[in-house]
N, C-alpha and C positions, 0 to 999 in steps of 0.2 A: 187570769184569763188575760192572754195577747190582746192588743187594741188595733186596730186598724191602724195606720195614718189617716191626714183625710186625704193624702195627694193618694194612694191607692183605694180609698173608697171610691173615689171620682176614674181610675184606670179600671176600677171591676165593674162601676155602673156602666162605664161609656162602650167597654165589651161587649156587655150585657142588650146594654142601647144599640149599638152598631149589628149587633149577630142578629137580632129581633127582628129589625127592618130589611135587612139582607135575607132574610128568611122569608117575606114579605112579597119580598120582587117589586116595592112601591118605585115607578116610572113616570117619568113625565117626557112629550114631545116637545124638542126644541126647533124653532127654525128664526128665520131673520125676515123682518120688513126692509124694504129700502126707497126711501125718497128721491123720486128720479127732481136733481136738483141740477144738474149741468154743470154745477161753481163749481171751477176750478179753482185750486189754489193749495195750500198746505194740509197735511193728508191729518186726520182729523182736530183739526181749524172748523170752526162754524159754518157750513155748509148751506146755510138759510131752511129756510121751513115751508116753501114751495115747492109744486109738482106731486104728483100721481103717487101712489106707496103700493112698492108691487113684494107682494112676497115671496120670497127664494127657498124653494121646496122646501113646502108650508107641509108641517107635522114629518117631515122628511128621516128625524135622527132620534135617538134617543135618549135619552139622561137615566140612566139608571142608580136610586135614589138610596145606596148603599157607602157614601160617605169618600167615594173616591172622585179622583181629578180626570175627568174625560173632554177627550179633543173634540171642536165640532169647525167640519170646517163649509165657508161656501164660496162656489164659482159666481155669481150673477149671472155672467155671458154665456153660461150653457147650462145651471143647473134652470127645471121649469119653475119658470113666473106665474100667478096668480095673481090678481087685480082685488087690490083691497080696498083703498080710497082713494078720491079726490079724483075729478071729470074728467083726468090724461090717463087716470090707471088702467093700460088695458090687457095685460098679462102678455109684453112684452117688454124690450128694452127701448127707447126712442131713439131711433137712429139718429148716429153722431153723438149721442151721448156717453161721455166718460167718465164722468165722475155722480156722485150721488151721497148720497147719506143715511149713514145706520140708522134707520128710524127703532128700531125696535127688536128686543127678540120675543118671540113671540109662545107663553108658554102654555101647553095644549095639558089639562090634566084629563086623561082619558081612563086613566086606570080609575078616575074619581075619589082620589086622595082626599079626607076630609080633615084629618090632622094638620096642624103648622107644618111648614113649609119651609127651610131654610138653605137657602142656595146662595155659594159663591162665586164669585165672576175672576178671573186675572186671567194675563196676558192679552189682552183684545189686538190682534194684530189686521193690518191691511197686508197683503206683500207682494209687492210691487218690480217689475226690472232691478230698479236699484238695491233692492233686499227690502226686509220686511221691516214697519212701524210699529208700533207695540206699546200698550197703555199697558201698564204693570202694574200702577197704583203704587209704585212706591213711592214718589215725590209728591203725592196728597196727602194732605193731613187728615190725619187719622180724628172717623163721626163725618166728614164732610161726605156729598150725596156729589158724585164724579160720574159725567157717562149718563146716567142710568138716571132717571128717576125715583121714586119709591114706586112698589106695584100699582098701589088707588091711588096712579096720581091720574092714569086715561079716564075718560068718560067714557072708552069705548066701552070697557073691561073692569071699572070702579067695582058694579056692582054682582059681579060674582065672586068678593072678596069679601071678608069681616072688615071692619075696621081697624084699623095697629097699625098698615104693613109698615114695611121701614125699608130703607137703602140705606149705606154707611162705609166707609172704607175702613177695613176689620186691619189689626192684628192675629187674629184667632186662627186663619188657614191663609194657606199661599202655595199657588202650584210655583212660582219662584220670588226670589226674593223674602219679604217678611210680610207685606202687606195683599189683600185682595179687594173687593167689592162684594159687602154682604147682603143679602138681600130677606123679607121674612114677610113671610105671607101666609093665607089660612083662605082656602076656599069656604063659599057659605053654606056648599051640597055638593054629594060626590056626581052631580049631575057632569059626565064625560063632555059633552061637549063648551065645556067652562074651561078660558084661559086667559090670560094676562098680557097684556102689553105694559114690559118693560121698555115705557119711551124714555127717546132721548132729549125730545118737545124740551125746549125750554131749560133743562140744565141748570140748578148756580154754577156749577164748574164742569166747564166742558161738555156746553149742551152742540147738538144737531152734528155729532162727530162726521166729516167728512172725511169717505173714502173714492179710493178707484177703481172703477170698476170693469173697464178697459183701457187697454195700453197699443195702440198701433207699432204692432212691427217687435213686441216684446209676447211671451209667455203671458199669458192669463191670470188677472189678478183676484189673489183669493180674501175673504174677512173671516176669521178663523176667534175662537175664547177657548179657553178653558172652562169647565163647567165643574162645580162638585156640591150635591144635593143629600140634605138628608131629611126622613120624615120626622117629625116629633113625636110620638104619642101622648096623650093626653093621660095625666093634667101634665100640666105645664111645667110643675113646681119640682117634678122630677130633674128637669133638666138644670135648674137652677138649684136644686141643690149638687148636683154635681159640675156644676161650675162652668158648665155651660152656653152659660147665656151671656153671649159678647158682644161686644159693642151695641148695647143698644142705646139706642137714640129716641128722647123723647121731645115731638114737634108738634106744635098746633095744628091739626087738623087745615090744609088745606080746602080752601072754598071754591 
């Protein structure tokens, strides 16, 4: 009897999993939150943590969890805004503010997914008149937290998640180059209002990334990133058998 190689078994298993997930049609709603700091400086430098947070096109874009890279683009100057947090948040840009901080990616579980989610982010870009400025995670150390905290870090949404979420630079997937940022999490239940605040606040590497949102006399700046997601059916050991548990980082829980 002919035996399949380990590599072939992994490929067969992966194809079966992706096919099953695609058939399920699982998806999440993505949007971003910007903090109106108006702190001018280097794009993606530390823009600070003061100022109200506005959602940009809240829950207006869909990430289909079919294992493909998808582009998400936001234009704070023209997209609908909705106040999230802070005394100055008012569902509009403050007059004269040309700079902000990419404070978080909002991930809404509108379809009530209860299995673990693995999501990759790559090529975070602020496109301005001089050209795109890109964080592609290529220069980052593997397993490092860069730009975004682990999903359970934010007190706003930690109760929506089971313990054990993680974020780390990984070479398991990439939209460009060989690295991206991988994040794993699982919602506590299928309530469709549960969401993740994937925040940039106080991240060990590249916290509070500054972005330009208005540039007088030039095309309106945009903020974009690529994302890719898979829903991991239980038991999680199935993925371990297929060699998909990559870049797993063990950290002490943060208090």
